[in-house]
C-alpha positions in Angstrom: 38.6 76.8 33.3 39.8 74.4 35.9 43.0 73.8 33.9 43.7 77.5 33.7 43.2 77.9 37.5 45.7 75.0 38.2 48.2 76.7 35.8 47.8 80.0 37.6 48.3 78.4 41.0 51.5 76.6 39.8 52.8 80.0 38.4 52.0 81.7 41.7 53.7 79.0 43.8 56.8 79.1 41.6 56.9 82.9 42.1 56.7 82.5 45.9 59.5 80.0 45.8 61.8 82.4 43.9 61.0 85.2 46.3 61.4 83.1 49.4 64.7 81.8 48.1 66.0 85.3 47.5 65.0 86.7 50.9 65.8 85.0 54.3 62.7 83.8 56.1 63.9 85.4 59.3 66.1 88.5 59.5 69.3 87.5 61.3 70.9 90.1 63.6 74.6 90.5 63.2 76.9 89.3 66.0 77.8 92.0 68.5 81.1 93.8 67.9 81.6 94.0 71.7 80.4 91.7 74.6 80.7 93.2 78.0 80.6 90.9 81.1 80.1 92.8 84.3 80.5 90.7 87.4 79.8 92.2 90.8 81.6 90.3 93.5 79.2 89.0 96.3 76.2 90.7 94.7 73.1 89.0 96.1 70.1 88.6 93.7 67.7 90.2 96.1 69.7 93.5 96.2 68.1 94.6 92.9 64.6 94.4 94.4 65.5 95.5 97.9 67.2 98.7 96.8 65.1 99.3 93.6 63.5 102.6 94.9 67.0 104.1 95.3 68.4 102.9 92.0 68.4 105.4 89.1 71.7 104.7 87.3 73.3 101.7 85.6 71.7 99.0 87.7 68.3 100.6 87.0 68.9 100.8 83.3 70.1 97.2 83.0 67.1 95.8 84.9 64.5 97.9 83.1 65.2 97.0 79.5 66.7 93.5 79.7 66.2 89.8 79.7 66.3 89.2 83.5 66.5 85.7 84.8 65.3 86.2 88.4 66.0 82.6 89.6 69.7 82.2 88.5 72.1 80.2 90.6 75.7 79.1 90.8 74.8 75.4 91.0 77.9 74.3 92.9 78.7 73.9 96.6 81.7 76.1 97.4 80.4 79.5 96.5 83.7 81.5 96.4 85.2 84.0 94.1 87.5 81.7 92.2 85.0 78.9 91.4 82.3 81.4 90.6 84.3 83.5 88.1 85.7 80.3 86.4 82.1 79.1 85.5 80.9 82.3 83.8 82.6 82.2 80.4 83.5 78.5 80.4 79.9 77.2 80.7 81.2 74.5 83.0 81.0 73.6 86.7 84.1 73.6 89.0 84.4 69.8 88.7 85.7 70.4 85.1 87.3 73.8 85.2 89.7 72.5 88.0 89.0 75.7 90.1 87.1 74.2 93.0 88.1 76.7 95.7 89.9 80.0 96.2 92.9 78.1 97.6 93.4 76.4 94.3 92.8 79.5 92.3 95.5 81.5 90.6 98.6 81.8 92.9 101.6 80.8 90.8 105.2 81.7 91.8 106.4 80.8 88.3 104.5 83.8 87.0 105.8 86.8 89.0 104.1 90.1 88.8 105.2 92.7 86.3 107.0 95.7 87.7 106.2 94.7 91.3 108.9 93.5 93.6 107.6 90.7 95.8 104.0 89.7 96.0 102.4 86.4 94.8 102.7 85.6 91.2 99.5 84.6 89.4 98.3 82.7 86.4 95.4 80.5 85.1 97.6 77.4 84.9 95.2 75.4 87.2 92.3 76.3 84.9 91.3 73.4 82.6 89.5 73.7 79.2 88.3 76.6 77.2 86.2 79.7 77.5 84.2 82.1 75.2 87.5 83.9 74.5 88.8 80.7 72.8 85.6 80.1 70.9 85.6 83.7 69.6 89.2 83.4 68.4 88.5 80.1 66.7 86.0 82.0 64.5 88.2 85.1 64.1 91.8 85.1 65.4 91.7 88.9 65.5 89.2 88.9 68.4 90.6 90.7 71.4 89.9 90.4 75.1 90.4 92.7 78.1 89.7 91.6 81.6 90.1 93.9 84.7 89.4 93.7 88.4 90.8 94.6 91.8 91.3 90.9 92.4 93.8 88.8 90.5 91.5 85.7 90.4 88.5 87.8 89.3 90.5 89.2 86.4 92.2 86.0 85.4 89.6 83.2 85.7 86.8 84.5 83.5 89.0 84.3 80.4 90.6 81.0 81.3 94.1 80.2 80.0 94.0 82.7 77.1 96.9 85.1 76.6 94.8 88.2 76.8 95.1 91.6 78.3 94.5 90.9 82.0 95.1 93.4 84.8 94.4 93.6 88.5 95.1 96.0 91.4 98.2 95.6 93.5 98.7 97.0 97.0 101.2 99.6 95.8 98.3 101.6 94.3 98.7 100.5 90.7 97.3 97.9 88.3 99.6 95.1 87.1 99.6 91.7 85.4 101.9 88.7 85.5 104.6 87.3 83.3 102.2 84.6 82.2 100.7 87.4 80.0 103.5 89.7 79.2 107.0 91.0 80.3 106.1 94.6 80.7 103.0 96.8 81.1 101.7 98.4 77.9 102.0 102.2 77.7 98.3 102.8 78.2 98.4 101.0 81.6 101.5 102.9 82.5 99.8 106.2 81.7 96.7 105.1 83.7 98.9 104.2 86.8 100.7 107.5 86.5 97.4 109.3 87.2 97.7 108.0 90.8 93.9 107.8 91.3 92.7 107.2 94.9 92.1 103.5 95.8 89.9 103.4 98.9 87.3 100.7 99.3 84.6 103.1 98.2 86.3 104.1 94.9 88.2 101.0 93.7 85.2 100.0 91.5 85.1 103.4 89.9 88.9 103.2 89.2 88.5 99.7 87.8 85.8 101.0 85.4 88.0 103.9 84.4 90.8 101.4 83.5 88.3 99.4 81.5 87.3 102.4 79.4 91.0 103.4 78.8 91.7 99.8 77.7 88.6 99.8 75.4 90.0 102.8 73.5 93.7 101.7 73.5 92.9 98.2 72.2 90.0 99.4 69.9 87.7 96.9 71.4 84.4 96.8 69.6 85.5 99.1 66.9 86.0 96.5 64.1 84.0 93.8 62.3 85.0 91.1 64.8 83.5 90.3 68.2 85.6 91.5 71.1 85.2 90.9 74.8 85.5 93.2 77.8 85.3 91.4 81.2 85.0 93.6 84.4 84.7 92.4 87.9 83.9 94.9 90.7 85.1 94.0 94.1 84.0 96.6 96.6 80.7 94.9 97.4 82.6 91.8 98.6 84.8 93.8 100.9 81.9 95.7 102.4 79.8 92.5 102.8 82.5 90.7 104.7 83.1 93.7 106.9 79.6 94.8 107.7 77.2 92.2 106.4 74.5 92.3 103.7 71.9 94.0 105.8 74.0 97.0 106.9 73.7 100.7 106.1 77.2 100.4 104.6 75.9 97.9 102.1 72.9 100.0 101.2 75.2 103.0 100.5 77.5 100.8 98.4 74.7 99.5 96.2 73.6 103.0 95.4 77.2 103.9 94.6 77.6 100.9 92.3 74.4 101.9 90.5 75.7 105.5 90.0 79.2 104.5 88.7 77.7 101.9 86.4 75.4 104.5 85.0 78.4 106.8 84.2 80.3 103.8 82.7 77.4 103.0 80.4 77.1 106.6 79.3 80.8 106.7 78.4 80.7 103.3 76.8 77.9 104.2 74.4 79.6 107.5 73.5 82.6 105.4 72.4 80.8 102.5 70.8 77.5 102.0 68.8 74.8 101.1 71.3 73.3 98.7 68.7 76.5 96.6 68.5 77.1 96.1 72.2 75.8 93.2 74.3 76.0 93.3 78.1 75.5 90.7 80.7 75.4 91.5 84.5 75.9 88.8 87.1 77.8 87.9 90.3 80.2 85.2 91.5 78.2 84.3 94.6 76.0 85.9 97.3 76.4 86.1 101.0 74.6 85.1 104.2 73.3 87.2 107.1 75.7 87.7 110.0 75.0 84.6 112.1 74.4 86.5 115.3 71.7 88.7 113.6 69.7 85.7 112.3 67.4 85.6 115.3 64.5 83.8 113.5 66.6 81.0 112.0 66.3 77.4 113.4 68.6 75.9 114.4 70.4 78.9 115.5 73.5 79.6 113.3 76.9 79.2 114.9 80.5 79.8 114.1 82.7 76.7 113.8 86.5 76.6 114.1 87.9 74.7 111.1 91.2 74.4 112.9 89.7 72.5 115.8 88.0 70.1 113.4 91.2 69.5 111.6 93.0 68.8 114.9 90.3 66.3 115.8 90.7 64.5 112.5 94.4 64.3 113.0 94.0 62.8 116.4 91.6 60.1 115.1 93.9 59.3 112.1 97.0 59.1 114.4 95.2 56.8 116.8 94.5 54.5 113.8 98.3 54.4 113.0 97.8 56.2 109.7 100.3 58.8 108.5 98.6 62.2 109.3 100.4 63.7 106.3 98.1 61.6 104.0 94.8 62.8 105.5 93.7 66.4 105.8 90.7 68.6 106.4 90.5 71.6 104.0 87.7 73.5 105.9 84.7 71.5 104.7 86.4 68.7 102.7 88.3 65.7 104.0 91.1 64.8 101.7 93.0 61.5 101.7 95.7 59.9 99.5 94.4 56.4 99.1 97.1 55.4 96.7 99.8 56.1 99.3 97.8 54.3 102.1 97.9 50.9 100.3 96.8 48.3 102.9 95.6 50.9 105.4 92.4 51.8 103.5 90.2 49.8 105.8 91.6 51.6 108.8 91.1 54.9 107.0 87.4 54.1 106.4 87.0 53.2 110.1 88.7 56.5 111.2 86.6 58.5 108.8 83.4 56.9 110.1 84.3 57.9 113.6 85.2 61.4 112.6 81.9 61.8 110.7 80.0 60.6 113.8 81.7 63.2 116.0 81.2 66.1 113.5 77.5 65.3 112.9 76.9 65.8 116.7 78.3 69.3 116.6 76.0 72.4 116.7 76.0 74.0 113.3 76.6 70.9 111.2 73.8 69.8 109.0 75.3 66.8 107.3 78.5 64.9 106.6 78.5 62.9 103.4 81.0 60.5 101.8 81.5 62.0 98.4 81.3 58.7 96.5 77.8 58.2 98.0 76.7 61.6 96.7 77.7 60.6 93.2 75.1 57.8 93.5 72.5 59.9 95.3 69.4 61.9 94.3 70.8 65.0 92.5 67.4 66.1 91.3 65.5 66.4 94.6 68.6 67.0 96.8 70.2 70.3 95.7 72.9 70.0 98.3 74.0 66.7 96.9 73.8 68.0 93.3 75.9 71.1 94.1 78.6 69.0 95.7 78.6 66.7 92.7 79.0 69.7 90.4 81.9 71.0 92.6 84.4 68.1 92.6 85.6 65.7 89.9 84.2 62.2 90.0 87.4 60.7 91.2 89.0 63.3 93.4 91.0 62.7 96.6 87.9 64.1 98.4 86.6 61.5 100.9 84.0 63.4 102.7 82.2 66.8 102.6 80.7 68.8 105.5 77.7 70.9 105.0 76.8 73.4 107.8 73.3 74.4 108.9 71.9 77.5 107.1 73.9 80.7 108.0 76.4 78.8 110.1 80.0 79.6 109.0 83.6 78.8 109.4 85.9 81.6 110.6 85.7 84.9 112.3 84.6 87.3 109.5 81.4 89.2 110.4 79.7 87.7 107.4 80.8 85.4 104.6 79.8 83.0 101.8 80.8 79.5 100.5 77.8 77.3 101.3 75.5 75.4 98.9 72.4 77.3 100.1 70.4 79.6 98.0 71.4 82.8 99.8 75.0 82.1 98.5 74.1 80.6 95.1 71.3 83.0 94.0 72.7 85.8 91.8 71.5 88.2 89.1 71.6 87.1 85.5 70.7 89.9 83.1 71.2 90.1 79.4 71.0 93.6 77.8 71.1 94.5 74.1 69.2 94.0 70.9 69.8 90.2 70.7 67.6 89.6 73.8 63.8 89.8 74.4 63.2 92.1 77.5 61.2 90.3 80.1 61.4 88.8 83.6 62.1 85.0 83.3 61.3 83.2 86.6 62.5 79.7 85.7 65.5 78.1 87.4 68.7 78.6 85.4 72.4 78.3 86.1 75.4 80.6 85.6 76.9 78.0 83.3 74.1 78.9 80.9 75.7 82.4 80.4 78.6 81.3 78.2 76.6 79.3 75.6 73.9 82.0 75.4 76.6 84.6 74.6 78.2 82.1 72.1 74.8 81.8 70.4 74.5 85.6 69.7 78.2 85.7 68.6 77.7 82.9 66.1 80.3 80.7 67.7 80.3 77.2 69.2 81.9 75.9 72.4 85.1 74.1 71.8 84.2 71.2 74.1 81.4 69.6 76.0 79.9 72.1 78.5 77.4 71.9 81.3 75.3 75.0 80.3 72.6 75.4 77.7 71.5 78.3 75.5 68.7 80.3 77.1 66.7 80.3 73.9 63.6 82.0 75.4 65.5 85.2 75.9 66.9 85.3 72.3 65.2 87.2 69.5 
């Protein structure tokens, strides 16, 4: 009897082995046919909670049925449009993308605009490394990408150096591209421009979304068995934030408008493409601080600093040390120096920089002045300011010193701005929407560099190089 029982057990186990070998243990969801990246320029993370009662369109839909990381940050120090956009699909910090500030973004006179006399040329030639676009094409060369925005840097930098369909708005009222990408506009863009849609601040986002939908159809994005990418950056929030501040009625009106037009966009998108085959991620390139004069409860009181005066003071100190002033410069909050050209004057340079740092530290509105090489050896775990500066600049740059202002203090005369390493500038939404993600609120600290590897995971591709981000596995089915 015992022998018979053992025999039956062996037969049953063999049967289970055959069945389990024939059927996958875990059903694998197919990669999406379309990934849509929606970046809202200067969209603070707290806007979604602050304006939630008035949201009934696209923002509401994306927040209600999504994997929402509520504590996501750009973990670098200069929170501007160019560095922020460059991190999103590369999975890397500015120190490795080469895009450390707007001024070293996309302006390129060797890549003139198509069909536009004059104007700055633009290209991604300063961008280093690869992005999700390249990883998708390595898997399937047929993969296509369309990236659109009002801003050239916001259209160009998410997709890196790839020769994709990339279009942005020019002041003549039409969308264009540069000769880095093509020598003439395709017919579908020409037809779109011929519609002469209005382009005021309040409707530029709606026009950008309309261009994205036209391109989706013209290029058959998401209609084949491959994975395609649509990158959209909406710019009106940034314009309104700079002009009126994040706490204004104008901003409240704008957020409701963005919610409405995103709702219409999603309705149109899902009429054109199968809902079950589309993955969407919503984020921002940076936040914004309160207008300094309105921050009454902040201590020390925020102030406005004149970067020009600081630069003049640095030149005076450098000149007094008999150092060529052309070899030392202040780029707003970064002191730059060409040590190789200084040769035997490096000791004099260090003395001059120490004097400059002492003077700047005494100014109202300055929190700290750090030698960059000291930050590389500092506490990047418990000191988020140090960590974000280390993530900002390459380990051996010509950056000698970095200046961090007190919270909400700013350079320049705009009513409100961004660019600091503080949370109000780094904290942004990070929302994944689609069947590949487990809907929930995730409160843990994550970074925007985690976006690209997470999208790569659902697309079944791997980064083509070492990256800084990680796959947000908790959110994946």
